[in-house]
C-alpha positions in Angstrom: -75.7 4.2 -127.7 -79.4 4.9 -127.6 -80.8 5.3 -131.1 -82.2 8.7 -131.9 -85.9 8.6 -132.7 -87.2 10.9 -135.4 -89.5 13.6 -133.9 -91.9 15.7 -135.8 -91.1 18.6 -133.5 -87.6 19.8 -132.4 -86.7 19.9 -128.8 -86.8 23.7 -128.8 -90.3 23.9 -130.3 -91.5 21.4 -127.8 -89.9 23.5 -125.0 -91.8 26.6 -126.2 -95.1 24.7 -126.4 -94.6 23.2 -123.0 -93.8 26.6 -121.4 -96.8 28.2 -123.0 -98.9 25.5 -121.6 -97.7 25.4 -118.0 -96.6 29.0 -117.1 -100.1 30.6 -117.5 -101.6 27.8 -115.4 -98.9 28.2 -112.7 -99.4 32.0 -112.7 -103.1 31.7 -112.3 -102.7 29.1 -109.5 -100.0 30.7 -107.4 -98.5 34.1 -108.4 -96.5 34.2 -105.2 -94.2 31.4 -106.5 -92.8 33.7 -109.1 -92.2 36.6 -106.7 -90.5 34.4 -104.2 -88.4 32.8 -106.9 -87.2 36.2 -108.2 -86.2 37.2 -104.7 -84.3 34.0 -104.2 -82.6 34.6 -107.5 -81.3 38.0 -106.4 -80.1 36.5 -103.0 -78.2 33.7 -104.8 -76.6 36.1 -107.2 -75.3 38.4 -104.5 -74.0 35.8 -102.1 -70.7 34.7 -103.8 -69.6 38.3 -104.3 -69.4 38.9 -100.6 -66.4 36.6 -100.4 -65.0 37.5 -103.8 -64.9 41.3 -102.9 -64.0 41.1 -99.2 -61.5 38.2 -99.1 -58.7 40.1 -101.0 -59.1 42.9 -98.4 -58.4 40.5 -95.7 -55.3 39.1 -97.5 -54.1 42.6 -98.2 -54.5 43.6 -94.6 -52.6 40.5 -93.5 -49.7 41.3 -95.9 -49.8 45.0 -95.0 -50.7 46.8 -91.8 -52.4 43.9 -90.1 -55.0 46.2 -88.5 -57.0 44.1 -86.0 -60.1 46.2 -86.2 -60.2 46.0 -90.0 -59.6 42.2 -90.0 -62.4 41.8 -87.5 -64.7 44.0 -89.7 -63.9 42.2 -92.9 -64.2 38.8 -91.3 -67.6 39.8 -89.8 -68.8 41.0 -93.1 -68.0 37.7 -94.8 -69.3 35.5 -91.9 -72.5 37.4 -91.2 -73.3 38.5 -94.7 -72.7 35.1 -96.3 -74.7 33.3 -93.5 -77.6 35.7 -93.6 -77.8 35.4 -97.4 -77.5 31.6 -97.1 -80.2 31.6 -94.4 -82.5 33.8 -96.5 -81.9 31.6 -99.6 -82.7 28.5 -97.6 -85.9 29.9 -96.2 -87.0 31.1 -99.7 -86.2 27.6 -100.9 -88.5 26.1 -98.3 -91.3 28.3 -99.5 -90.6 27.3 -103.1 -90.8 23.6 -102.1 -94.2 24.3 -100.6 -95.3 25.8 -103.9 -93.8 22.8 -105.7 -96.0 20.5 -103.6 -99.1 22.5 -104.4 -98.3 22.4 -108.1 -97.6 18.7 -108.0 -100.8 18.0 -106.2 -102.8 20.1 -108.7 -101.3 18.4 -111.8 -101.6 14.9 -110.2 -105.3 15.5 -109.7 -105.6 16.7 -113.3 -103.7 13.7 -114.6 -105.9 11.4 -112.5 -109.0 13.0 -113.8 -107.7 12.7 -117.4 -107.0 9.0 -117.0 -110.5 8.4 -115.5 -112.1 10.4 -118.3 -110.1 8.8 -121.2 -112.1 6.5 -123.4 -112.3 3.0 -121.9 -110.7 1.6 -125.0 -107.4 3.3 -124.0 -107.3 1.3 -120.7 -106.7 -1.8 -122.8 -104.3 -0.1 -125.3 -100.6 -0.6 -124.6 -99.6 2.7 -126.3 -102.1 4.6 -124.2 -100.9 2.9 -121.0 -97.3 3.7 -121.9 -98.2 7.3 -122.4 -99.8 7.5 -119.0 -96.6 6.1 -117.5 -94.5 8.5 -119.5 -96.6 11.5 -118.4 -96.5 10.4 -114.8 -92.7 9.9 -114.7 -92.1 12.9 -117.0 -93.9 15.3 -114.6 -92.4 13.9 -111.5 -89.0 12.2 -111.6 -87.5 13.8 -114.6 -88.9 17.3 -115.1 -89.6 18.1 -111.5 -93.0 19.5 -112.4 -93.8 23.2 -112.8 -91.0 24.3 -110.4 -88.6 22.0 -112.2 -89.2 23.6 -115.6 -89.4 27.2 -114.2 -86.4 27.1 -111.9 -83.8 27.1 -114.7 -85.3 30.5 -115.8 -84.6 32.1 -112.4 -81.2 30.4 -112.3 -80.5 32.0 -115.7 -81.2 35.4 -114.2 -79.0 34.6 -111.2 -76.1 33.4 -113.5 -76.4 36.5 -115.7 -76.0 38.7 -112.7 -73.0 36.6 -111.5 -71.4 36.8 -115.0 -71.8 40.6 -115.1 -70.1 41.0 -111.7 -67.3 38.6 -112.6 -66.7 40.3 -116.0 -66.4 43.7 -114.3 -63.6 42.4 -112.1 -61.8 40.3 -114.7 -61.8 42.9 -117.4 -59.8 45.3 -115.1 -57.0 42.9 -114.2 -56.9 39.6 -116.2 -58.8 39.8 -119.5 -57.1 36.6 -120.9 -59.2 34.6 -118.4 -62.1 35.2 -120.7 -60.5 33.2 -123.5 -59.4 30.4 -121.2 -62.9 30.2 -119.7 -64.7 30.5 -123.1 -62.9 27.4 -124.5 -63.9 25.3 -121.4 -67.4 26.5 -121.4 -67.8 25.7 -125.2 -66.6 22.2 -124.6 -69.0 21.7 -121.6 -71.9 23.0 -123.6 -71.2 20.5 -126.3 -70.8 17.7 -123.8 -74.0 18.7 -121.9 -75.9 18.7 -125.2 -74.8 15.2 -125.9 -75.6 13.8 -122.5 -79.0 15.6 -122.5 -79.9 13.8 -125.7 -78.8 10.5 -124.2 -81.0 11.1 -121.2 -84.1 12.1 -123.3 -83.7 9.0 -125.5 -83.3 6.8 -122.4 -86.5 8.2 -120.9 -88.5 7.2 -124.0 -87.7 3.6 -123.4 -88.5 3.6 -119.8 -92.3 3.8 -119.9 -93.0 0.1 -120.4 -90.2 -0.9 -118.0 -91.5 1.3 -115.3 -95.1 0.1 -115.8 -94.0 -3.6 -115.6 -91.7 -2.8 -112.6 -94.5 -1.1 -110.8 -96.9 -4.0 -111.5 -94.6 -6.6 -110.0 -93.7 -4.3 -107.2 -97.3 -3.6 -106.2 -98.4 -7.2 -106.7 -95.7 -8.6 -104.4 -96.8 -6.2 -101.6 -100.6 -6.3 -102.2 -102.4 -8.4 -99.6 -105.2 -9.2 -102.1 -102.8 -11.7 -103.9 -101.7 -13.2 -100.6 -103.8 -16.4 -100.7 -102.9 -17.3 -104.3 -99.2 -16.6 -103.8 -99.1 -18.8 -100.7 -101.4 -21.6 -101.7 -99.8 -22.0 -105.2 -96.3 -21.4 -104.0 -96.0 -18.5 -106.4 -93.5 -16.6 -104.3 -90.4 -17.7 -106.2 -92.0 -17.0 -109.5 -93.0 -13.5 -108.5 -89.6 -12.7 -107.1 -88.0 -14.2 -110.2 -90.1 -11.8 -112.4 -89.3 -8.9 -110.1 -85.6 -9.7 -110.3 -85.8 -10.0 -114.1 -87.4 -6.6 -114.6 -85.1 -5.1 -112.1 -82.1 -6.4 -114.1 -83.7 -5.0 -117.2 -83.9 -1.6 -115.5 -80.3 -1.8 -114.3 -79.2 -2.7 -117.8 -81.1 0.3 -119.2 -79.5 2.7 -116.7 -76.1 1.1 -117.2 -76.4 1.6 -121.0 -77.2 5.2 -120.4 -74.3 5.6 -118.0 -71.9 3.9 -120.3 -73.0 6.2 -123.1 -72.5 9.3 -121.0 -69.2 8.2 -119.4 -66.8 9.2 -122.3 -68.4 12.7 -122.5 -67.9 13.1 -118.7 -64.2 12.3 -119.1 -63.9 14.9 -121.8 -65.6 17.5 -119.7 -63.5 16.7 -116.6 -60.3 16.8 -118.7 -61.0 20.3 -120.0 -61.9 21.4 -116.5 -58.4 20.3 -115.2 -56.8 22.0 -118.2 -58.6 25.3 -117.4 -57.4 25.2 -113.8 -53.8 24.7 -114.9 -54.0 27.5 -117.5 -55.6 29.9 -115.1 -53.1 29.4 -112.3 -50.2 29.7 -114.8 -51.5 32.9 -116.3 -52.3 34.6 -113.0 -49.0 33.4 -111.5 -47.1 35.1 -114.4 -49.1 38.3 -113.8 -48.0 38.2 -110.1 -44.4 37.5 -110.9 -44.3 40.3 -113.5 -45.9 42.7 -111.0 -49.0 43.2 -113.0 -51.2 42.2 -110.1 -50.8 41.8 -106.4 -51.3 38.6 -104.4 -54.8 39.7 -103.1 -55.9 40.5 -106.6 -54.5 37.0 -107.6 -56.9 35.3 -105.2 -59.7 37.6 -106.3 -59.1 36.7 -110.0 -59.1 33.0 -109.2 -62.4 33.4 -107.4 -63.8 35.6 -110.1 -62.6 33.4 -112.9 -64.1 30.3 -111.2 -67.4 32.2 -110.7 -67.4 33.3 -114.3 -66.8 29.8 -115.7 -69.3 28.2 -113.4 -71.9 30.9 -114.1 -71.3 30.7 -117.9 -71.5 26.9 -117.8 -74.6 27.0 -115.6 -76.2 29.6 -117.8 -75.8 27.4 -120.9 -76.7 24.4 -118.9 -79.9 26.2 -117.8 -80.9 26.7 -121.4 -80.3 23.0 -122.2 -81.9 22.0 -119.0 -85.1 23.9 -119.9 -85.2 22.0 -123.2 -84.6 18.7 -121.5 -87.1 19.1 -118.6 -89.8 20.6 -120.9 -89.4 17.6 -123.2 -90.1 15.4 -120.2 -93.0 17.5 -119.1 -94.3 17.5 -122.6 -95.4 13.9 -122.1 -98.1 15.3 -119.7 -99.4 17.5 -122.5 -99.4 14.6 -124.9 -101.5 12.7 -122.4 -103.9 15.6 -121.9 -104.3 15.9 -125.7 -104.4 12.2 -126.3 -106.8 11.6 -129.2 -110.2 10.2 -128.4 -110.9 6.6 -129.4 -114.5 7.1 -130.1 -116.6 9.9 -131.7 -118.7 12.1 -129.4 -121.8 14.0 -130.5 -123.8 16.8 -129.0 -127.4 15.6 -129.5 -129.4 15.4 -126.2 -131.0 12.1 -125.1 -134.7 12.6 -124.8 -136.6 11.5 -121.7 -138.8 9.0 -123.6 -139.2 5.2 -123.8 -136.1 4.1 -125.5 -135.6 1.7 -128.3 -132.1 0.2 -128.9 -131.2 -1.4 -132.1 -128.0 -3.2 -133.3 -127.9 -3.0 -137.1 -125.5 -5.5 -138.7 -122.8 -4.7 -136.1 -119.4 -6.3 -136.3 -116.4 -5.7 -134.1 -112.7 -6.4 -134.0 -110.6 -5.4 -131.0 -107.9 -2.8 -131.9 -104.6 -4.4 -133.1 -106.2 -7.8 -133.6 -107.6 -9.6 -136.6 -110.2 -11.7 -134.9 -113.9 -10.7 -135.4 -115.5 -10.9 -131.9 -118.9 -9.9 -133.3 -120.0 -10.6 -136.8 -123.1 -9.0 -138.3 -125.2 -8.8 -135.1 -128.7 -7.3 -135.5 -131.2 -7.1 -132.7 -133.8 -4.6 -131.4 -134.7 -4.0 -127.7 -137.8 -2.0 -126.7 -138.3 -0.1 -123.5 -139.3 -2.4 -120.6 -138.2 -5.6 -122.4 -136.0 -8.1 -120.5 -133.4 -9.7 -122.7 -131.3 -12.7 -121.7 -128.0 -13.0 -123.7 -126.5 -16.4 -123.3 -123.7 -18.4 -124.9 -120.5 -20.2 -124.1 -117.5 -18.2 -122.9 -115.9 -16.3 -125.8 -119.1 -16.1 -127.8 -119.1 -12.2 -127.7 -121.6 -11.5 -125.0 -119.5 -9.1 -123.0 -118.3 -7.3 -126.1 -122.0 -6.9 -127.0 -122.5 -5.0 -123.8 -119.3 -3.0 -124.2 -120.5 -1.7 -127.5 -123.9 -0.9 -126.2 -122.3 1.1 -123.3 -120.0 2.9 -125.8 -116.8 1.6 -124.2 -115.9 0.7 -127.8 -117.4 1.7 -131.2 -118.4 -0.9 -133.8 -115.9 -1.7 -136.5 -118.8 -2.0 -138.9 -122.6 -1.4 -138.7 -124.3 0.9 -136.3 -126.1 1.0 -133.0 -129.2 3.2 -132.8 -131.0 4.8 -129.9 -134.5 5.8 -130.8 -133.5 5.5 -134.5 -130.4 7.7 -134.2 -126.8 6.6 -134.3 -125.5 6.6 -130.7 -122.3 8.4 -132.0 -124.5 11.6 -132.4 -125.5 11.8 -128.8 -123.7 13.6 -126.0 -121.5 11.0 -124.5 -122.3 11.7 -120.8 -126.0 11.8 -121.4 -125.9 8.5 -123.3 -123.9 6.8 -120.6 -126.4 8.0 -118.0 -129.1 5.8 -119.4 -127.2 2.6 -118.4 -126.7 1.0 -115.0 -124.4 -2.0 -115.6 -123.0 -4.6 -113.2 -120.1 -6.2 -114.9 -118.5 -9.6 -114.1 -115.4 -7.9 -112.9 -117.2 -5.1 -111.0 -115.1 -3.3 -108.4 -115.9 -2.1 -104.9 -113.8 0.6 -103.4 -112.2 1.0 -99.9 -115.0 3.5 -99.1 -118.0 3.1 -96.9 -121.0 1.0 -98.0 -122.9 4.2 -98.5 -120.3 5.7 -100.7 -119.9 2.6 -102.8 -123.6 2.7 -103.6 -124.0 6.5 -104.1 -120.6 7.2 -105.9 -121.3 10.4 -107.8 -124.7 11.2 -106.4 -123.3 12.3 -103.0 -126.1 14.9 -102.3 -129.0 12.4 -102.5 -131.0 11.7 -99.4 -129.9 8.9 -97.1 -133.3 7.3 -96.9 -133.0 6.5 -100.7 -129.9 4.6 -99.9 -131.5 2.8 -97.0 -134.4 1.8 -99.2 -132.1 0.3 -101.8 -130.1 -1.5 -99.2 -133.3 -3.1 -97.9 -134.5 -4.0 -101.5 -131.3 -5.9 -102.3 -131.4 -7.8 -99.0 -128.6 -6.1 -97.2 -130.6 -4.5 -94.4 -130.0 -7.2 -91.8 -126.2 -7.1 -92.5 -126.0 -3.3 -92.4 -128.1 -3.0 -89.2 -125.7 -5.4 -87.5 -122.8 -3.0 -88.1 -121.9 -0.4 -85.5 -121.7 2.4 -88.2 -124.4 1.0 -90.4 -124.0 1.9 -94.0 -121.1 4.2 -93.0 -119.0 1.2 -92.3 -115.8 1.1 -94.4 -115.3 -1.8 -96.8 -112.0 -3.7 -96.5 -109.2 -2.9 -94.1 -107.0 -0.9 -96.4 -107.5 2.3 -94.5 -109.6 1.3 -91.5 -108.8 -1.6 -89.2 -112.5 -1.8 -88.4 -113.5 -2.2 -92.0 -115.4 -5.3 -93.0 -114.5 -7.9 -95.6 -117.9 -8.6 -97.3 -118.6 -12.0 -98.7 -118.9 -12.6 -102.5 -122.7 -12.5 -102.2 -122.6 -9.3 -100.2 -120.3 -7.6 -102.6 -122.7 -8.5 -105.5 -125.6 -7.1 -103.6 -123.7 -3.8 -103.0 -122.9 -3.7 -106.8 -126.5 -4.4 -107.6 -127.6 -1.7 -105.1 -125.3 0.7 -106.9 -126.9 -0.1 -110.3 -130.5 0.3 -108.9 -129.6 3.5 -107.1 -128.6 5.2 -110.4 -132.2 5.0 -111.5 -131.1 4.6 -115.1 -133.8 3.3 -117.6 -131.6 0.4 -118.8 -129.9 -2.0 -116.4 -127.4 -4.7 -117.3 -126.1 -7.7 -115.4 -123.0 -9.0 -117.2 -122.2 -12.2 -115.3 -121.6 -10.6 -111.9 -122.6 -13.9 -110.3 -120.4 -16.2 -112.4 -118.6 -17.3 -109.2 -121.8 -18.6 -107.6 -123.5 -21.9 -108.1 -126.4 -22.0 -110.7 -129.1 -22.1 -108.1 -127.7 -19.1 -106.1 -127.3 -17.2 -109.4 -130.9 -18.0 -110.4 -132.1 -16.6 -107.0 -130.2 -13.3 -107.5 -131.4 -12.9 -111.1 -135.0 -13.6 -110.1 -134.8 -11.1 -107.2 -133.1 -8.6 -109.4 -135.7 -9.0 -112.1 -138.4 -8.1 -109.6 -136.5 -5.0 -108.5 -136.0 -3.9 -112.1 -139.7 -3.9 -112.8 -140.6 -2.0 -115.9 -137.1 -0.9 -116.8 -135.3 -2.4 -119.8 -133.0 -5.2 -118.6 -130.2 -7.2 -120.2 -128.9 -10.3 -118.5 -125.6 -11.8 -119.7 -124.6 -15.3 -118.8 -123.1 -18.5 -120.2 -125.6 -20.2 -117.9 -129.4 -20.1 -118.2 -130.4 -18.7 -114.8 -132.1 -15.7 -116.2 -133.8 -17.2 -119.2 -137.2 -18.3 -117.7 -138.3 -14.9 -116.7 -137.0 -12.9 -119.7 -139.2 -11.8 -122.6 -136.6 -12.8 -125.2 -133.4 -14.8 -125.3 -130.5 -14.1 -127.7 -128.1 -17.0 -128.1 -124.6 -15.9 -129.1 -122.2 -18.3 -130.8 -119.0 -17.5 -132.6 -119.8 -13.8 -132.6 -123.3 -14.1 -134.1 -126.8 -14.4 -132.7 -127.5 -17.9 -133.8 -130.9 -18.2 -132.1 -133.5 -15.7 -130.9 -136.8 -16.2 -129.2 -138.5 -17.2 -125.9 -137.4 -20.1 -123.7 -140.3 -22.2 -124.9 -139.4 -21.6 -128.6 -135.7 -22.1 -128.3 -135.8 -25.3 -126.2 -137.8 -27.0 -128.9 -135.2 -26.4 -131.7 -133.8 -29.9 -132.3 -130.0 -29.7 -132.2 -130.1 -26.0 -131.4 -127.4 -24.3 -129.3 -129.9 -23.3 -126.6 -131.6 -26.6 -126.3 -128.2 -28.4 -126.0 -127.1 -25.9 -123.3 -130.4 -26.3 -121.5 -130.2 -30.1 -121.5 -126.6 -29.9 -120.2 -127.5 -27.5 -117.4 -131.1 -28.7 -116.6 -130.0 -30.9 -113.7 -128.9 -27.8 -111.8 -132.4 -26.4 -111.8 -134.5 -29.5 -111.2 
């Protein structure tokens, strides 16, 4: 059995909150969906009664006068009426499916926007990633989205109409059928409640499994990993991991199925008992002359319709609770708490001074201090080189500066004010970083450089392309800067070299025209001389902007105003190249001597 997790809110209260969240949005987006669904509800409710009412007339005619004209009429009413209603229901269902696609697209976009806007810290937090997966599967596979959580309401209306019709017929001829049906319905409600709880508990454990399953699945089919998989013979290992997580999923579903199986047996057993009792009771009524054979068949149909409608009605209620609990994962994602504080103070258009004041940082859910008491001041127009061995805290320093994380202790000041007080978007706009793991998209060269600034003039892009040394390459392409990168969506797309990708990333940073630019080891894959050439060229392009260069090599140090040497999370040395290289036994001087042969 799946263990029941304690929830602060009951399933019913979650259902109410979920419906209050989604229905107003759905009504605002597409009112037509509700009118079409109501019309389909009426059609679905009427359809079974065509047969229930007319079939006994046919049987009575066959046992009585056998009037051909009446038999043809009754048969035509059933055939034409049922088929017309069925066709109308199908067509309305198609329209509802179209609305479903529209709703799904809307909420998928909203979810994507939310994920992109979540604090960066969440992208490295397992709990947040699991919540994203739970929201994704909860809104698609399990709840069916807006239509999935609204459709049980319309089904409830349809079932209520069916129940009223069935009750009217049964009350006249066979009232004991109510008691027989009530017992079976009560059992099915109890069973459905049990299986719903099992399903909901099972879903809670699926987020991580689905995320891992998706990772291995996409990795195995992603051509970007093709070289490594082939050259290192990783195919068997990848397939092994795929098989392992697949077996985990199978075990998960098997556990759920095994938990539900006994309850299914109980439900089916009572269903059989109901059929036996119904036939026995109605048969006695026929033998005693209380009802005729045509009424016997009508009561069987009405009793079946009554039971199925009652069961469906109560199942609708439980289904609403179940589906809304799945969809609630989407609301939890949309309301996921921020990882960092965000203020409202505007960033002034002045020469900025940045200060780290005794800043320490420990990554969430760890005990290791990555930065420990870092203090440094950077004035507008200064060029700072941050160097140190791998793991010294250089990249973390930049992440804190860009507010991807907040310090654990100490504070970071912009123009003398804690950066937490500034409007987050305005603060982010003052930085143009190029990270070591920068990403280019399967868009055009132009779009990769412009990104959000889509309305800017093309000649600005052309100027940046020339500045970073890409003009000759771009001019050689048939579509110029409109050429797509990679072949993901365009067979004529280009596969830029590592150096060309770096130039595009640098062009993106320069195009933003932010007052502070950062290079966080984007050239780590290049040899030291090539790296030095890129840094030197970039330093010329940066001009009077504030610039921060991060590296475990010393390519950028010669032309920077100051050098901060990180070691074990602290700034161990700070000064110019000439000052630091003279420190006997210093970290910088040792690094310089070890790397000097690359630059001679």
